[in-house]
NUBA-530696 format. One record per residue (C-alpha): x, y, z. Coordinates in steps of 0.001 Angstrom, whole numbers, plus 500000, padded with zeros to 6 digits. Layout:
N
XYZ/...
***
This chain:
480
558671277143195035/560608280159193875/564450279686193771/566171282371196323/567854284944194225/571373285818195344/574237288431194587/577910288490194983/580637290937193562/582164288967190647/585431287409191178/587474289701188829/585876293022190687/586011291636194558/588955293379196564/588595293261199982/589170296501201927/590578296971205437/591984298975208318/593112298534211760/590259297983214124/590392299406217519/589968296709220156/588524299209222053/585374299884219457/582732299682222006/584833302573224283/586127304206221353/584795307983222355/585914307405225908/589304305542225177/590316308695222757/589407311390225160/591646309891227586/594366309517225543/594049312902224077/593676314891227327/596768313169229004/599405313071225995/598305316934224277/601018318414226360/604079315541226456/606764316800224604/608972316223221658/610532312755222851/612307310195220584/610266307293219415/610974304919222236/610716307466224779/606944308341223666/605906304878223101/606533304171226812/604872307368227826/602252306380225942/602237302692227582/601852304707230940/598784306185229979/597163303459228427/597975301283231764/596354303864233348/592854303254231558/590196301690233724/591023297885234145/594147298125232020/596431297989234950/596135294585234941/596073294216230855/599002291945229154/601657294484227349/600455292986224064/596986294647224891/598110297885225253/600779297806222458/598150296878220227/596271300007221536/598833302053221032/599437300947217287/595506301533216911/595288304809218228/598444305971216460/597906304326213305/593973304808213084/593558308553214620/596426310180214134/597092310954217722/601300311005216937/603384313099214577/606526311488213569/609876313702212311/613404312259211581/613213309415214704/611244311588217254/606978311560217964/605257314609219773/601406314697219943/600047315610216595/597125318414216159/594268315785216132/595111314861220025/595694318482220755/592465320105219597/590415316877220965/591882317600224356/591226320956224313/587671321406223135/586256317889223715/583582317590220865/583899313957219927/581970314902216829/584125317497215832/587458314755216371/585130311956214034/584546314752211163/587874315607211120/588990312515210954/586477311144208370/587475313596205908/591140312878205642/590390308685205869/590960307134202565/592651304260200920/595232304177200555/596506305754203395/599376305311206115/597054303996208662/597527300202207037/601009298362206496/602681299175203406/602453295799201760/598709296295201967/598584299738200518/600772298317197574/598257296127196964/596041298644196769/597913300845194679/598123297986192571/594330297011192149/593998301126191099/591826301892194529/591483305694194874/588895306052197721/587287308401200088/584572306218202071/582742309155203899/582513311393200908/581088308288198967/578444306938201500/577181310346201796/576683310560198080/574888307194198265/572380308630200706/571674311811198786/571320310266195221/568773307458197256/566579309928198453/566688311869194952/565975308049193231/563328306882195848/561702310759196588/562012309852200287/564628309142203378/567206306342201754/568226303228204100/571276301498203896/572838298375206182/576162297318206326/575325294008204641/574510296486201338/577454298758201555/580086295718201794/578559293851198783/577520296335196730/580292298873197190/583121298864199933/584369295429198221/583718296268194590/586841297930192655/584251298886190116/583131301498193146/586772301837194571/588523302777191477/586041305390190867/584243303475187822/581035302836189443/579120305922190740/577079306154193612/573567306485191505/574776303303190067/574661301725193535/572067302821194594/569859301159191665/571860297725192207/570906298240196046/567012298821195131/566904296266192270/568424293686195277/565684294743197415/563168294187195042/564215290867194282/564880290044197376/568626288612196891/570566286618199562/574545288027199786/576779285830199051/580520285916199733/583646285715198180/584824283145200635/588236281816198960/589406285493198656/588583286123201974/590299283060203997/593096284295205701/596229283121204302/597856282520207389/595566280341209269/593112279267206310/590366280194208208/587262282057206809/585746285084208843/582270285005209472/579305287197207894/579848289668210903/583874289923210514/583626290391206987/581123293300207048/582960294825209835/584912297573208277/582027299219206116/580060298834209299/583070300750211125/583188303962208944/579422303626209351/579354304191212879/582239306497212958/579667308732210792/577113308177212991/579356309269215869/580144312474213580/576421313405213551/575999312601210039/574271309564210279/571681308294213070/570464304864212662/567359303097214042/565791299235213830/567258296259214921/568540295592211691/570698298763212101/569735300810209305/571247304197208597/569937307622207642/571495310609206773/571137313427209903/569761316267207801/570146318677210944/573615318356210544/573873319185206711/576449322005206613/578918319326207515/577684316867205433/577768319124202347/581286320434203245/582258316435202857/580224316335199446/582086319517198390/585386319203199361/587643316586197260/590854316784199422/593204313865198840/596791312741200247/598439312413196418/602006310933197519/601040307643196429/599564308620192863/603270308549191529/603202304497192045/599912303908189990/600611302076186523/604389301239187187/605774298632185155/608740297875187874/607697296534191700/607163298959194253/609045298395197715/607745297970200490/610259300459201869/609375303472199158/605656303310200540/606965303298204530/608824306543203775/605648307946203148/604305307257206475/605284310577208071/604199312686205135/600710310742205697/600707311683209671/601454315344208808/598551315441205962/595914313990208303/596928316602211115/597097319338208641/593478320396209024/591935322746211145/589031325292211898/586617323618209603/583880325751210838/581425323278209453/582268320474211583/582151322518215038/579078321915217398/576401324305216137/573297325428218143/570039324015216675/567935326604214825/565112326292217894/567881326532220791/569319329793218911/565985331315219402/564879330487222587/567962331841223359/568303334920221935/564276335452223141/565309334664226608/568143337196226572/566369340324224666/563673339705227721/566480340525229959/568148343397227812/564546344882227267/563660344937230711/567304345862232082/568907348154229809/565841348801227748/567903347545224612/566373344853222403/569581344490220096/571354341047221390/575721341570221532/576571339276218665/579535338076220815/576195336648222848/576316333784220393/579597331875219320/581053329225221311/578956326125221572/578736325530225523/579852328846226314/576316329646224647/574079327006226368/575957328184229756/575151331767229466/571349330621228920/571690328474232260/573127331291234190/570191333418232715/567872330891233694/569588330129237005/569039333671238597/565733334747236826/563530336347239416/566054336315242013/568265339441241209/567862342798239035/571517342407238146/571337340187235000/573255342974232900/576605341517234740/575743338403232909/578410338519230049/580695336573227897/584162337792228339/586114338708224827/588733335536224507/591590338295223897/591094339954227130/592749336379228699/591300337013231898/591338333134232972/587287332649232233/584487332798229665/581788334018231532/580763336634234616/577567335781236016/576121336725239437/575641335252243036/572101336269244886/572331338227246018/575181340431245668/578515338536244798/579871338288240948/580718334786239978/583103333639237408/582541330627235147/585309328955233111/583267326360230725/584533323083229972/582428321049227432/582411317401226110/580296316558223682/579540312671222400/577010310612221333/576463308557223948/577352308889227822/580751308763228612/582507308708232129/585078310997231483/586003313388234488/589030314902233299/589583318122231531/592520320623230882/593139323860232375/595647326577230889/598172328126233475/595887331383232924/592861329797234376/594651328097236990/595837331534238294/592603332766238002/591293329962240033/593593330326242710/593644334455242347/589658334568242644/588961331604245347/585266331206245802/584379333487242921/585914331208240823/583494328094239077/584253325564236545/580972324433234952/582024321105233111/579395320803230560/578659316846229272/576357316555226323/575308313095224945/572334312649222714/570130311839225824/570985314587228515/572760317933229200/573926318230232598/576685320502234369/579437319358236922/579957322774238981/583375323011240976/583538326113242925/586722327261243946/589359324086242242/591668325625243675/591026324882247235/589450321716246252/593139320705244772/594259321525248394/591873318829250193/592369316469247458/589181316528246084/591003316690242595/594107316139241146/595851318622238893/599081316934237121/602272318915235728/600167319711232351/597034321113234506/594751318090233394/592449318099235971/590683314998237448/588019315307239672/586125313227241684/582253313506242819/583186315062246118/584827318264244416/581416319542243175/577601318944242291/575732317636239191/572912319646237871/570778319596235146/571422322437232401/568602324929232606/567066325505228882/563800327338227745/561406324262226313/558764324818224150/
***
């Protein structure tokens, strides 16, 4: 009977990385969207007043009205510490760029790309004493970039799609100082994983090192692996990876190669901790704590990264281009499609929807157009009714990995004024996209629906709509 082989990180190289783990992990997309939409227009307030206002927001989410204050405090800490929704200056707090951007465009895959791009160890997302331990161990680690390199190297070495499990990532890389200090490269980790698979090893755990100093308890295998698992799951939400199989094997999502390459090619780093490496004297918590504001400035510094914005897939572009060329050729005698047609992801999909919706019912499709943003007319598209009226459409798009229950979006003062002025000719198309479906909730005359009490509009023009304020429709698309 053959003896089962095992593998564990040598004790001298074992270091458990960790970060804040949201208690709302299963609802993370929905919670972040809800909070961002609500706080994005909050003014600069004292830390305590901002905390109290954010508490009110969190108590308003789903069943949180009966939650304990401790639960709300934990949620608030997790949202602010891990995801950088709040920036603080001189005792005052305000919404960060990450929250404002998510509130304005509601592209959750884009949001998680920004989050992963800036996430590193050490970072201001953990307590100062733990940051000091990472510095003393020499850790400098950007997990998203390293994990993507693992997949790239794995495909080079095996010549086929390379898979990775949470346990393999944890035990061969995430908790190994040779990796997190930069002494062991991605190709070496891949070869180690492949060798372990070949030998059918079982992974052992450094239980003494994992024991809770306060309680003396040991974590379960699942708890041990969760930190690496979190990052893999966030990479799935960012559309960088996809997973399949009962054991959750993760793979590169080659459809999102532009974003993958951007992560791989850019070595951005928050370097404020660098001067504390290799010091003879002890670093104080207060010194590291002073860098926290700079950390949140840093994570809110990245904007307009085109590679992270949702893009139409090549087949979608071809289908929409063919459709619009058909109308331009038939109606205008011009086969050249204006470049302004393509650009914003949601608006382009709705533009094609409108061409399909009116197909065969009117000879006025030449009036269906995108409106250039600089005009500031309070709507994105001009379309038509059948037979005569114009339809002015403001497009709001939510893009997430899974179906989420969100019924809130923001309007600008100009958009709300246009809704009031144009009345029944003004429509909001709330486009909801996830991995399984694309649907539109169409609200005609939102100002009237507000007067009827069918939707709520707060002082920051955050709209919360009910089922009776409009109708759901399936997005019309060309299928081959």
